[in-house]
C-alpha positions as a LaTeX table, in Angstrom:
\begin{tabular}{lrrr}
\hline
Residue & $x$ (\AA) & $y$ (\AA) & $z$ (\AA) \\
\hline
Met1 & 12.92 & $-12.95$ & $-7.91$ \\
Ala2 & 16.22 & $-11.29$ & $-8.80$ \\
Val3 & 16.32 & $-7.50$ & $-8.54$ \\
Lys4 & 17.76 & $-6.05$ & $-11.75$ \\
Asn5 & 21.04 & $-4.16$ & $-11.39$ \\
Gln6 & 19.83 & $-1.28$ & $-13.56$ \\
Val7 & 18.36 & 2.17 & $-13.01$ \\
Gln8 & 14.87 & 2.57 & $-11.54$ \\
Leu9 & 12.51 & 5.54 & $-11.68$ \\
Ile10 & 10.68 & 6.86 & $-8.59$ \\
Thr11 & 7.42 & 8.65 & $-9.41$ \\
Tyr12 & 3.98 & 9.32 & $-8.04$ \\
Pro13 & 1.21 & 7.80 & $-10.17$ \\
Asp14 & 0.25 & 11.25 & $-11.48$ \\
Ser15 & 3.66 & 12.97 & $-11.59$ \\
Leu16 & 4.46 & 12.35 & $-15.24$ \\
Gly17 & 1.39 & 13.25 & $-17.26$ \\
Gly18 & $-1.39$ & 13.20 & $-14.68$ \\
Asp19 & $-2.37$ & 9.54 & $-14.22$ \\
Leu20 & $-1.17$ & 5.97 & $-14.74$ \\
Lys21 & $-2.18$ & 5.78 & $-18.40$ \\
Ser22 & $-0.22$ & 8.97 & $-19.08$ \\
Leu23 & 2.73 & 7.61 & $-17.11$ \\
His24 & 2.70 & 4.50 & $-19.30$ \\
His25 & 2.61 & 6.70 & $-22.41$ \\
Val26 & 5.48 & 8.89 & $-21.18$ \\
Leu27 & 7.61 & 5.85 & $-20.34$ \\
Asn28 & 7.08 & 4.30 & $-23.76$ \\
Glu29 & 7.38 & 7.57 & $-25.69$ \\
His30 & 10.39 & 9.13 & $-23.97$ \\
Phe31 & 12.10 & 6.61 & $-21.67$ \\
Ser32 & 11.57 & 3.20 & $-23.26$ \\
Asp33 & 15.27 & 2.28 & $-22.96$ \\
Ile34 & 15.99 & 4.15 & $-19.73$ \\
Phe35 & 14.38 & 2.50 & $-16.70$ \\
Lys36 & 15.35 & $-1.10$ & $-17.23$ \\
Gly37 & 15.57 & $-1.63$ & $-13.47$ \\
Gly38 & 11.88 & $-0.89$ & $-13.00$ \\
Ile39 & 9.46 & 1.76 & $-11.77$ \\
His40 & 8.76 & 2.64 & $-8.15$ \\
Ile41 & 5.20 & 3.95 & $-8.21$ \\
Leu42 & 4.65 & 5.88 & $-4.98$ \\
Pro43 & 1.30 & 5.09 & $-3.31$ \\
Pro44 & $-1.46$ & 4.89 & $-5.96$ \\
Tyr45 & $-4.09$ & 3.70 & $-3.46$ \\
Pro46 & $-7.11$ & 5.61 & $-2.12$ \\
Ser47 & $-5.67$ & 7.77 & 0.66 \\
Ser48 & $-6.87$ & 10.41 & 3.09 \\
Gly49 & $-3.62$ & 12.31 & 3.46 \\
Asp50 & 0.18 & 12.58 & 3.33 \\
Arg51 & 0.27 & 12.35 & $-0.48$ \\
Gly52 & $-0.86$ & 8.73 & $-0.57$ \\
Phe53 & 0.86 & 7.57 & 2.61 \\
Ala54 & $-2.40$ & 7.33 & 4.59 \\
Pro55 & $-3.98$ & 4.49 & 2.57 \\
Leu56 & $-7.55$ & 3.31 & 3.03 \\
Thr57 & $-6.77$ & $-0.03$ & 1.39 \\
Tyr58 & $-4.18$ & $-1.71$ & $-0.83$ \\
Leu59 & $-6.76$ & $-3.68$ & $-2.76$ \\
Glu60 & $-7.79$ & $-0.73$ & $-4.96$ \\
Ile61 & $-6.20$ & 2.03 & $-7.02$ \\
Asp62 & $-7.45$ & 5.58 & $-6.54$ \\
Pro63 & $-9.80$ & 6.15 & $-9.53$ \\
Ala64 & $-8.15$ & 9.55 & $-10.07$ \\
Phe65 & $-5.00$ & 7.64 & $-11.07$ \\
Gly66 & $-6.56$ & 4.71 & $-12.92$ \\
Thr67 & $-6.96$ & 1.01 & $-12.12$ \\
Trp68 & $-4.91$ & $-2.09$ & $-11.42$ \\
Asp69 & $-5.21$ & $-2.80$ & $-15.16$ \\
Asp70 & $-3.07$ & 0.29 & $-15.77$ \\
Val71 & $-0.48$ & $-0.89$ & $-13.25$ \\
Arg72 & $-0.36$ & $-4.34$ & $-14.83$ \\
Ala73 & 0.04 & $-2.76$ & $-18.28$ \\
Ile74 & 3.13 & $-0.88$ & $-17.08$ \\
Gly75 & 4.33 & $-4.08$ & $-15.42$ \\
Glu76 & 4.35 & $-5.96$ & $-18.72$ \\
Lys77 & 7.59 & $-4.16$ & $-19.59$ \\
Tyr78 & 8.86 & $-2.74$ & $-16.29$ \\
Asp79 & 9.27 & $-4.39$ & $-12.89$ \\
Ile80 & 6.94 & $-2.53$ & $-10.53$ \\
Leu81 & 7.84 & $-1.55$ & $-6.96$ \\
Val82 & 5.05 & $-0.34$ & $-4.66$ \\
Asp83 & 4.81 & 0.75 & $-1.04$ \\
Leu84 & 3.17 & $-0.97$ & 1.89 \\
Met85 & 2.80 & 1.28 & 4.93 \\
Val86 & 3.19 & $-1.66$ & 7.25 \\
Asn87 & 3.10 & 0.61 & 10.32 \\
His88 & $-0.25$ & 2.32 & 9.76 \\
Ile89 & $-3.45$ & 2.76 & 7.81 \\
Ser90 & $-5.86$ & 5.62 & 7.19 \\
Arg91 & $-8.28$ & 6.94 & 9.77 \\
Gln92 & $-10.84$ & 6.82 & 6.95 \\
Ser93 & $-10.33$ & 3.10 & 6.30 \\
Glu94 & $-13.34$ & 0.84 & 6.78 \\
Tyr95 & $-11.48$ & $-0.87$ & 9.64 \\
Phe96 & $-10.91$ & 2.23 & 11.75 \\
Gln97 & $-14.28$ & 3.73 & 10.87 \\
Asp98 & $-15.92$ & 0.59 & 12.26 \\
Phe99 & $-13.78$ & 0.95 & 15.39 \\
Leu100 & $-14.86$ & 4.60 & 15.75 \\
Lys101 & $-18.47$ & 3.47 & 15.67 \\
Lys102 & $-18.33$ & 0.36 & 17.86 \\
Gly103 & $-15.14$ & 0.74 & 19.90 \\
Arg104 & $-13.93$ & $-2.46$ & 21.54 \\
Gln105 & $-16.93$ & $-4.31$ & 20.09 \\
Ser106 & $-15.67$ & $-3.78$ & 16.55 \\
Glu107 & $-14.38$ & $-6.87$ & 14.77 \\
Tyr108 & $-11.37$ & $-4.75$ & 13.83 \\
Ala109 & $-10.58$ & $-3.44$ & 17.32 \\
Asp110 & $-7.51$ & $-5.65$ & 17.62 \\
Tyr111 & $-6.03$ & $-4.08$ & 14.49 \\
Phe112 & $-5.13$ & $-1.00$ & 16.51 \\
Ile113 & $-2.94$ & $-0.20$ & 19.50 \\
Thr114 & $-5.08$ & 1.15 & 22.30 \\
Leu115 & $-2.95$ & 2.50 & 25.11 \\
Asp116 & $-3.86$ & $-0.31$ & 27.51 \\
Lys117 & $-1.80$ & $-2.59$ & 25.27 \\
Leu118 & 1.23 & $-0.70$ & 26.61 \\
Trp119 & 0.18 & 0.79 & 29.95 \\
Glu120 & $-2.03$ & $-1.52$ & 31.99 \\
Asp121 & $-4.42$ & 1.26 & 33.01 \\
Gly122 & $-4.28$ & 2.92 & 29.59 \\
Ile123 & $-2.80$ & 6.11 & 31.03 \\
Pro124 & 0.38 & 7.27 & 29.24 \\
Val125 & 3.48 & 7.89 & 31.36 \\
Gln126 & 5.56 & 10.89 & 30.30 \\
Glu127 & 8.80 & 9.28 & 31.46 \\
Asp128 & 8.22 & 6.47 & 28.96 \\
Ile129 & 7.28 & 8.90 & 26.18 \\
Asp130 & 10.45 & 10.93 & 26.77 \\
Lys131 & 12.51 & 7.89 & 25.73 \\
Met132 & 10.65 & 7.48 & 22.44 \\
Phe133 & 11.76 & 8.71 & 19.02 \\
Leu134 & 8.81 & 10.97 & 18.30 \\
Arg135 & 7.43 & 12.07 & 14.93 \\
Arg136 & 4.60 & 14.00 & 16.63 \\
Pro137 & 4.49 & 15.87 & 19.97 \\
Val138 & 2.74 & 12.80 & 21.46 \\
Pro139 & 2.55 & 9.33 & 19.86 \\
Tyr140 & $-1.20$ & 8.84 & 20.21 \\
Ser141 & $-4.50$ & 10.45 & 19.26 \\
Ser142 & $-7.82$ & 10.64 & 21.09 \\
Phe143 & $-11.12$ & 9.63 & 19.50 \\
Met144 & $-14.73$ & 9.53 & 20.68 \\
Ile145 & $-16.54$ & 6.22 & 20.14 \\
Glu146 & $-19.94$ & 6.86 & 18.56 \\
Glu147 & $-22.00$ & 4.13 & 20.23 \\
Thr148 & $-20.60$ & 4.47 & 23.76 \\
Gly149 & $-19.51$ & 8.12 & 23.98 \\
Glu150 & $-16.27$ & 6.92 & 25.53 \\
Glu151 & $-12.85$ & 8.30 & 24.61 \\
Glu152 & $-10.25$ & 5.94 & 23.19 \\
Lys153 & $-6.58$ & 6.78 & 22.76 \\
Val154 & $-4.82$ & 4.86 & 20.00 \\
Trp155 & $-1.22$ & 4.90 & 18.81 \\
Thr156 & $-0.45$ & 7.29 & 15.94 \\
Thr157 & 3.26 & 7.55 & 15.19 \\
Phe158 & 2.79 & 9.89 & 12.23 \\
Gly159 & 0.43 & 12.64 & 11.13 \\
Lys160 & 0.34 & 16.40 & 10.88 \\
Thr161 & $-3.26$ & 16.72 & 12.10 \\
Asn162 & $-4.75$ & 16.12 & 15.52 \\
Pro163 & $-6.19$ & 13.55 & 15.66 \\
Ser164 & $-3.90$ & 11.94 & 13.13 \\
Glu165 & $-4.98$ & 10.60 & 9.74 \\
Gln166 & $-2.50$ & 7.71 & 10.10 \\
Ile167 & $-3.50$ & 5.04 & 12.63 \\
Asp168 & $-0.87$ & 2.51 & 13.69 \\
Leu169 & $-1.51$ & $-1.19$ & 13.15 \\
Asp170 & $-0.71$ & $-3.81$ & 15.78 \\
Val171 & 1.63 & $-6.15$ & 13.90 \\
Asn172 & 1.49 & $-8.60$ & 16.81 \\
Ser173 & $-2.19$ & $-9.19$ & 16.07 \\
Glu174 & $-3.01$ & $-12.32$ & 14.07 \\
Lys175 & $-5.81$ & $-10.36$ & 12.42 \\
Val176 & $-3.32$ & $-7.77$ & 11.16 \\
Lys177 & $-1.07$ & $-10.53$ & 9.85 \\
Gln178 & $-4.02$ & $-11.96$ & 7.93 \\
Leu179 & $-4.75$ & $-8.50$ & 6.53 \\
Leu180 & $-1.14$ & $-8.12$ & 5.39 \\
Thr181 & $-1.29$ & $-11.58$ & 3.82 \\
Thr182 & $-4.35$ & $-10.51$ & 1.83 \\
Tyr183 & $-2.51$ & $-7.43$ & 0.61 \\
Phe184 & 0.51 & $-9.45$ & $-0.52$ \\
Glu185 & $-1.67$ & $-11.97$ & $-2.32$ \\
Asn186 & $-3.22$ & $-9.08$ & $-4.22$ \\
Phe187 & 0.23 & $-7.69$ & $-5.08$ \\
Lys188 & 1.11 & $-11.08$ & $-6.53$ \\
Glu189 & $-2.07$ & $-11.08$ & $-8.60$ \\
Gln190 & $-1.22$ & $-7.60$ & $-9.93$ \\
Asn191 & 2.31 & $-8.71$ & $-10.95$ \\
Ile192 & 4.13 & $-6.53$ & $-8.39$ \\
Lys193 & 7.80 & $-7.53$ & $-8.15$ \\
Ile194 & 9.10 & $-5.52$ & $-5.18$ \\
Val195 & 7.35 & $-4.15$ & $-2.08$ \\
Arg196 & 8.89 & $-1.38$ & $-0.02$ \\
Leu197 & 8.06 & $-1.72$ & 3.68 \\
Asp198 & 7.55 & 1.94 & 4.48 \\
Ala199 & 8.14 & 3.02 & 8.09 \\
Val200 & 8.82 & $-0.57$ & 9.16 \\
Gly201 & 11.22 & 0.68 & 11.83 \\
Tyr202 & 8.31 & 2.00 & 13.88 \\
Ile203 & 6.19 & $-1.16$ & 14.05 \\
Ile204 & 7.28 & $-2.36$ & 17.54 \\
Lys205 & 5.98 & $-0.40$ & 20.52 \\
Lys206 & 7.71 & $-1.42$ & 23.74 \\
Leu207 & 7.97 & 0.56 & 26.96 \\
Gly208 & 11.46 & 1.47 & 28.06 \\
Thr209 & 12.66 & 1.71 & 24.44 \\
Ser210 & 12.69 & 4.38 & 21.74 \\
Cys211 & 9.88 & 2.41 & 20.01 \\
Phe212 & 12.05 & 2.54 & 16.91 \\
Phe213 & 13.72 & $-0.55$ & 15.47 \\
Val214 & 13.27 & $-2.50$ & 18.68 \\
Glu215 & 15.55 & $-5.55$ & 18.66 \\
Pro216 & 15.15 & $-8.49$ & 18.54 \\
Asp217 & 11.38 & $-8.06$ & 18.13 \\
Ile218 & 11.60 & $-6.43$ & 14.72 \\
Tyr219 & 13.56 & $-9.35$ & 13.25 \\
Lys220 & 10.79 & $-11.75$ & 14.19 \\
Phe221 & 8.33 & $-9.67$ & 12.17 \\
Leu222 & 10.74 & $-9.22$ & 9.26 \\
Asp223 & 11.36 & $-12.97$ & 9.14 \\
Trp224 & 7.62 & $-13.59$ & 8.98 \\
Ile225 & 6.87 & $-11.03$ & 6.26 \\
Thr226 & 9.95 & $-12.02$ & 4.23 \\
Glu227 & 8.82 & $-15.64$ & 4.19 \\
Leu228 & 5.36 & $-14.50$ & 3.08 \\
Ala229 & 6.72 & $-12.27$ & 0.29 \\
His230 & 9.23 & $-14.79$ & $-1.02$ \\
Ser231 & 6.54 & $-17.48$ & $-1.15$ \\
Leu232 & 4.79 & $-15.18$ & $-3.64$ \\
Asn233 & 8.00 & $-14.38$ & $-5.57$ \\
Ile234 & 8.08 & $-10.80$ & $-4.29$ \\
Glu235 & 11.24 & $-9.05$ & $-3.07$ \\
Leu236 & 11.17 & $-6.77$ & $-0.02$ \\
Leu237 & 12.88 & $-3.43$ & 0.56 \\
Pro238 & 12.67 & $-2.38$ & 4.23 \\
Glu239 & 12.66 & 1.42 & 4.56 \\
Val240 & 14.40 & 2.42 & 7.78 \\
His241 & 15.68 & 5.93 & 8.44 \\
Ser242 & 18.02 & 5.35 & 11.35 \\
His243 & 21.60 & 5.20 & 12.52 \\
Tyr244 & 23.68 & 3.60 & 9.80 \\
Ser245 & 24.54 & 0.67 & 12.08 \\
Ile246 & 20.90 & $-0.42$ & 11.96 \\
Gln247 & 20.97 & $-0.43$ & 8.17 \\
Tyr248 & 24.06 & $-2.62$ & 8.35 \\
Lys249 & 22.27 & $-5.01$ & 10.72 \\
Leu250 & 19.48 & $-5.36$ & 8.18 \\
Ala251 & 22.10 & $-6.09$ & 5.52 \\
Glu252 & 23.67 & $-8.73$ & 7.77 \\
His253 & 20.23 & $-10.37$ & 7.99 \\
Gly254 & 20.18 & $-10.59$ & 4.20 \\
His255 & 17.78 & $-7.72$ & 3.49 \\
Trp256 & 18.04 & $-5.13$ & 0.77 \\
Ile257 & 18.62 & $-1.73$ & 2.34 \\
Tyr258 & 18.55 & 1.91 & 1.29 \\
Asp259 & 21.77 & 3.89 & 1.09 \\
Phe260 & 20.54 & 6.95 & 2.95 \\
Ile261 & 24.13 & 8.04 & 3.65 \\
Leu262 & 25.22 & 8.59 & 0.06 \\
Pro263 & 23.04 & 11.67 & $-0.74$ \\
Tyr264 & 24.67 & 13.79 & 1.99 \\
Arg265 & 28.15 & 12.37 & 1.36 \\
Val266 & 27.95 & 13.35 & $-2.32$ \\
Leu267 & 26.52 & 16.77 & $-1.46$ \\
Asp268 & 29.26 & 17.42 & 1.11 \\
Thr269 & 31.94 & 16.33 & $-1.39$ \\
Leu270 & 30.75 & 18.66 & $-4.14$ \\
Ile271 & 30.03 & 21.67 & $-1.93$ \\
Asn272 & 33.33 & 21.46 & $-0.02$ \\
Lys273 & 35.34 & 20.04 & $-2.93$ \\
Asn274 & 36.85 & 17.34 & $-0.75$ \\
Ser275 & 36.25 & 13.60 & $-1.18$ \\
Lys276 & 37.92 & 12.29 & 1.99 \\
Glu277 & 34.73 & 11.23 & 3.80 \\
Leu278 & 33.12 & 9.91 & 0.62 \\
Leu279 & 36.14 & 7.73 & $-0.19$ \\
His280 & 36.19 & 6.32 & 3.33 \\
Tyr281 & 32.47 & 5.56 & 3.11 \\
Leu282 & 32.69 & 3.86 & $-0.29$ \\
Lys283 & 35.37 & 1.52 & 1.04 \\
Asn284 & 33.23 & 0.33 & 3.95 \\
Arg285 & 29.57 & 0.24 & 2.88 \\
Pro286 & 27.53 & $-2.91$ & 2.12 \\
His287 & 26.86 & $-3.46$ & $-1.58$ \\
Lys288 & 23.31 & $-4.90$ & $-1.41$ \\
Gln289 & 21.62 & $-1.52$ & $-1.42$ \\
Phe290 & 19.28 & 0.72 & $-3.35$ \\
Thr291 & 21.01 & 4.05 & $-3.97$ \\
Met292 & 19.33 & 7.42 & $-4.33$ \\
Leu293 & 20.15 & 11.12 & $-4.22$ \\
Asp294 & 16.61 & 12.50 & $-4.08$ \\
Cys295 & 13.16 & 11.28 & $-3.14$ \\
His296 & 9.72 & 12.52 & $-2.07$ \\
Asp297 & 11.00 & 13.46 & 1.40 \\
Gly298 & 14.48 & 14.97 & 1.64 \\
Ile299 & 18.23 & 14.44 & 2.00 \\
Pro300 & 18.75 & 12.51 & 5.26 \\
Leu301 & 21.05 & 13.70 & 8.04 \\
Lys302 & 19.85 & 12.65 & 11.50 \\
Pro303 & 19.70 & 9.94 & 12.64 \\
Asp304 & 21.08 & 8.27 & 9.48 \\
Leu305 & 24.53 & 9.89 & 9.68 \\
Asp306 & 24.92 & 10.04 & 13.47 \\
Gly307 & 28.55 & 9.20 & 14.18 \\
Leu308 & 29.53 & 9.68 & 10.54 \\
Met309 & 29.26 & 13.45 & 10.25 \\
Asn310 & 30.91 & 16.33 & 12.05 \\
Thr311 & 27.98 & 18.51 & 13.08 \\
Glu312 & 30.03 & 21.69 & 12.74 \\
Glu313 & 30.77 & 20.80 & 9.12 \\
Ala314 & 27.18 & 19.65 & 8.61 \\
Arg315 & 25.90 & 23.06 & 9.74 \\
Lys316 & 27.96 & 24.66 & 6.98 \\
Val317 & 26.47 & 22.34 & 4.36 \\
Val318 & 22.98 & 22.99 & 5.72 \\
Asp319 & 23.57 & 26.75 & 5.59 \\
Val320 & 24.64 & 26.53 & 1.94 \\
Cys321 & 21.49 & 24.55 & 1.13 \\
Leu322 & 19.34 & 27.12 & 2.94 \\
Glu323 & 21.01 & 29.90 & 0.94 \\
Arg324 & 20.06 & 27.97 & $-2.20$ \\
Gly325 & 16.42 & 27.82 & $-1.15$ \\
Ser326 & 16.06 & 24.56 & 0.77 \\
Asn327 & 13.98 & 24.08 & 3.91 \\
Leu328 & 14.50 & 21.65 & 6.77 \\
Ser329 & 12.67 & 19.00 & 8.75 \\
Leu330 & 13.83 & 18.81 & 12.35 \\
Ile331 & 14.11 & 16.26 & 15.15 \\
Leu332 & 11.37 & 16.89 & 17.75 \\
Ser333 & 12.63 & 14.93 & 20.75 \\
Asp334 & 15.42 & 16.63 & 22.74 \\
Glu335 & 16.80 & 13.21 & 23.65 \\
His336 & 17.52 & 12.46 & 19.98 \\
Lys337 & 19.17 & 15.77 & 19.09 \\
Asp338 & 22.96 & 16.08 & 19.15 \\
Pro339 & 24.55 & 17.30 & 22.40 \\
Asp340 & 25.42 & 20.56 & 20.62 \\
Gly341 & 21.77 & 21.00 & 19.60 \\
Phe342 & 22.12 & 19.92 & 15.96 \\
Asp343 & 18.63 & 18.75 & 15.04 \\
Val344 & 18.35 & 18.55 & 11.23 \\
His345 & 16.46 & 15.42 & 10.16 \\
Gln346 & 16.39 & 16.16 & 6.43 \\
Ile347 & 17.32 & 18.89 & 3.94 \\
Arg348 & 14.39 & 19.47 & 1.59 \\
Gly349 & 14.97 & 20.79 & $-1.90$ \\
Thr350 & 15.63 & 19.41 & $-5.36$ \\
Tyr351 & 19.09 & 17.92 & $-5.73$ \\
Tyr352 & 19.66 & 20.10 & $-8.79$ \\
Ser353 & 18.88 & 23.22 & $-6.72$ \\
Val354 & 21.05 & 22.27 & $-3.74$ \\
Leu355 & 23.92 & 22.02 & $-6.24$ \\
Asn356 & 23.09 & 25.56 & $-7.36$ \\
Cys357 & 21.68 & 24.36 & $-10.70$ \\
Asp358 & 25.22 & 23.60 & $-11.85$ \\
Asn359 & 24.91 & 21.08 & $-14.67$ \\
Asp360 & 28.40 & 19.64 & $-14.29$ \\
Ala361 & 28.08 & 19.27 & $-10.52$ \\
Tyr362 & 24.70 & 17.59 & $-10.94$ \\
Leu363 & 26.02 & 15.11 & $-13.51$ \\
Ala364 & 29.04 & 14.44 & $-11.29$ \\
Ala365 & 26.66 & 13.62 & $-8.43$ \\
Arg366 & 24.71 & 11.20 & $-10.61$ \\
Ala367 & 27.92 & 9.60 & $-11.88$ \\
Ile368 & 29.05 & 8.96 & $-8.30$ \\
Gln369 & 25.64 & 7.45 & $-7.51$ \\
Phe370 & 25.66 & 5.22 & $-10.59$ \\
Phe371 & 29.21 & 3.97 & $-10.01$ \\
Thr372 & 28.45 & 3.16 & $-6.36$ \\
Pro373 & 27.40 & $-0.52$ & $-6.00$ \\
Gly374 & 23.66 & $-0.96$ & $-5.66$ \\
Val375 & 20.44 & $-0.48$ & $-7.60$ \\
Pro376 & 20.25 & 3.22 & $-8.58$ \\
Gln377 & 16.95 & 5.05 & $-8.26$ \\
Val378 & 16.22 & 8.43 & $-9.87$ \\
Tyr379 & 13.34 & 10.55 & $-8.59$ \\
Tyr380 & 11.13 & 12.06 & $-11.29$ \\
Val381 & 12.02 & 15.67 & $-10.40$ \\
Gly382 & 15.71 & 14.78 & $-10.52$ \\
Leu383 & 15.20 & 13.00 & $-13.85$ \\
Leu384 & 14.08 & 16.31 & $-15.37$ \\
Ala385 & 16.59 & 18.42 & $-13.37$ \\
Gly386 & 13.72 & 20.22 & $-11.66$ \\
Glu387 & 14.31 & 23.29 & $-9.52$ \\
Asn388 & 12.84 & 24.19 & $-6.12$ \\
Asp389 & 9.08 & 24.75 & $-6.27$ \\
Tyr390 & 8.67 & 27.45 & $-3.62$ \\
Glu391 & 5.09 & 28.27 & $-4.63$ \\
Asn392 & 3.98 & 24.68 & $-4.18$ \\
Ala393 & 5.57 & 24.38 & $-0.73$ \\
Glu394 & 4.11 & 27.70 & 0.40 \\
Lys395 & 0.66 & 26.85 & $-0.90$ \\
Thr396 & 0.43 & 23.46 & 0.80 \\
Gly397 & 2.39 & 24.34 & 3.93 \\
Asp398 & 4.38 & 21.12 & 3.51 \\
Gly399 & 8.10 & 21.78 & 3.08 \\
Arg400 & 8.51 & 18.51 & 1.20 \\
Asp401 & 6.43 & 19.89 & $-1.66$ \\
Ile402 & 9.40 & 22.03 & $-2.69$ \\
Asn403 & 10.58 & 18.85 & $-4.44$ \\
Arg404 & 7.24 & 17.66 & $-5.82$ \\
His405 & 6.81 & 20.13 & $-8.69$ \\
Asn406 & 3.79 & 22.15 & $-9.71$ \\
Arg407 & 1.13 & 20.60 & $-7.46$ \\
His408 & 2.76 & 17.21 & $-7.91$ \\
Asn409 & 2.88 & 16.61 & $-11.67$ \\
Tyr410 & 4.56 & 17.53 & $-14.94$ \\
Asn411 & 2.19 & 17.83 & $-17.87$ \\
Leu412 & 3.20 & 16.40 & $-21.23$ \\
Glu413 & 4.35 & 19.78 & $-22.56$ \\
Glu414 & 6.59 & 20.38 & $-19.54$ \\
Ile415 & 8.12 & 16.93 & $-19.91$ \\
Glu416 & 8.96 & 17.57 & $-23.56$ \\
Gln417 & 10.42 & 20.99 & $-22.70$ \\
Ser418 & 12.57 & 19.49 & $-19.93$ \\
Leu419 & 13.83 & 16.79 & $-22.28$ \\
Gly420 & 15.23 & 19.56 & $-24.46$ \\
His421 & 17.60 & 20.70 & $-21.72$ \\
Glu422 & 21.24 & 19.71 & $-22.13$ \\
Val423 & 21.57 & 18.50 & $-18.53$ \\
Val424 & 18.64 & 16.08 & $-18.97$ \\
Gln425 & 20.04 & 14.65 & $-22.20$ \\
Arg426 & 23.42 & 14.15 & $-20.53$ \\
Leu427 & 21.71 & 12.39 & $-17.62$ \\
Leu428 & 19.83 & 10.05 & $-19.98$ \\
Lys429 & 23.11 & 9.19 & $-21.70$ \\
Leu430 & 24.65 & 8.42 & $-18.30$ \\
Ile431 & 21.69 & 6.21 & $-17.35$ \\
Arg432 & 22.03 & 4.23 & $-20.58$ \\
Phe433 & 25.72 & 3.72 & $-19.85$ \\
Arg434 & 24.91 & 2.50 & $-16.31$ \\
Asn435 & 22.29 & 0.09 & $-17.63$ \\
Glu436 & 24.32 & $-1.44$ & $-20.43$ \\
Tyr437 & 28.01 & $-1.53$ & $-19.44$ \\
Asp438 & 29.00 & $-4.99$ & $-18.21$ \\
Ala439 & 31.54 & $-3.71$ & $-15.69$ \\
Phe440 & 28.73 & $-2.70$ & $-13.32$ \\
Asn441 & 28.11 & $-6.40$ & $-12.70$ \\
Gly442 & 31.76 & $-6.92$ & $-11.77$ \\
Thr443 & 33.87 & $-6.36$ & $-8.67$ \\
Phe444 & 33.95 & $-2.85$ & $-7.20$ \\
Thr445 & 37.20 & $-1.46$ & $-5.83$ \\
Val446 & 38.00 & 2.01 & $-4.45$ \\
Leu447 & 41.52 & 3.21 & $-5.21$ \\
Asp448 & 43.34 & 5.75 & $-3.08$ \\
Ser449 & 43.47 & 9.21 & $-4.62$ \\
Ala450 & 43.88 & 12.86 & $-3.70$ \\
Tyr451 & 40.93 & 14.20 & $-1.72$ \\
Asp452 & 40.68 & 17.46 & $-3.65$ \\
\hline
\end{tabular}
C-alpha cells in the first residue's frame, strides 16, 4: 500500500480521552480534517510493563482500552499504524510462563535465547559482553524453572527490573517466524496499514559484535518480514536508533526510515540561532523518511548523531534543555560513549518546553519539520503544546513520563482547553496547509542562504 504524504498523529490508546472509543470521538470531534496521514496508536495490547512495550500477545487489545472493533472503527477513516516489538515479548506471556514451568521441555523453549545458543557451555564471557551495546548492566536475566529447580539464563536486551519483564525472541527460530506470521495475519484482518518494527536493530545476537544491527544477518530477517508484510498489503517502518549511516543503509535497501536526526538539528538551530548544520543536513538526507520532533521516548543524540554533532556544542544544547526542565537518558557502555565522555542518549522533555514555551519558536520548529521531505508525525503532547510534567516523572520514576502528561492521558475537558490556546490553533492551521498544498508532492530543493 502507498503511505500517504500527510501528517500523522502519534498517541497511546488512552492518551486522548481515556480509551479507544474516546480517541475515536476526539478525532472526529476536533481533528477530523487534521490527521489525513493516519494514526500511530502506541501499543494497545495487554502488557506487563514499559507502557505497553512488554506485550503478552498481539492478538488481543487490552480491555482497559477497548477491543479490535474500536481499532477497526478508527481505521475506517484513518490509516492505522501499530507497533510490533519484534525483539521481545512479555515475561507474563503464555509462552514464557510455560517455559518457566517446564524449561527445555516446553513447546515454546525455542522461542527464547538461552545462553548456550551463544556460548557453548552457557557461561557468559565478560570480554564478549564488553563489546555489546547494552541497554541494561547485563544483557540476560536468570530464572528458576518450576519443575526442575534449575536456573536458566535467557537474553533480555531491555527492562528496568531484574529479572526483566521483556524477554528476547529468537528470530532465527522457525517457531518464532510462525508466531510473527500469525501476528501479521491478524493485523491484516484488523485492517492495519503500517507496522512499526520496534527495536528491530537488536534482534541479532552474535558474539564478537555489538549485537546491534549486525550485518548482513539483519538484512536476511528484514527481507523475510518485508515479503511477509507486503504479501498482506502492509507497509513496514523499521525503528532503529543508531548511527545515521545505518539509517541510510536501510534507505538504500528500500525501507522507510525514521529521521531521528532532525529533532536535534532543529533544536540546535533555534537555540543557537544558526542554521548552518541544518542546511547541510537537509541537502544530504534521504527523502523516504518519517519525520518527528517528539515521541514517547526523547530527542535522540547518541548514537544517532555520532559524527554529525560537535560534542562541545551538544553539551551547551543539553545544558539549556536541563535549565528548561528536561532530564536525560544516558549510554551505559563505556565503549559506546564519546572519547571525551559525552554519553547523552536522549533529551527527555516536551518539545514545547525545550523551546522555553515560545510559541513562535515552536511553530518555526513544526514548519521546518513539515517542509522537510517525509511523512510528518506529531506526538499527542506536542499537538496540544504540552509542557513538562515533572509530577508524573517523579511519581513513576521514569524520566520519559515528563512527556506523557498527567499519568498518560488528557481528559476531554483538558483537550478542549488546550484547543483554545493560540499556539495550538496556529499548529492546526499549519497541519492543514501541509496536508493540502500540492507543492509538498513536488521536488524539494534547498537554496543557499545566510546561516543566521
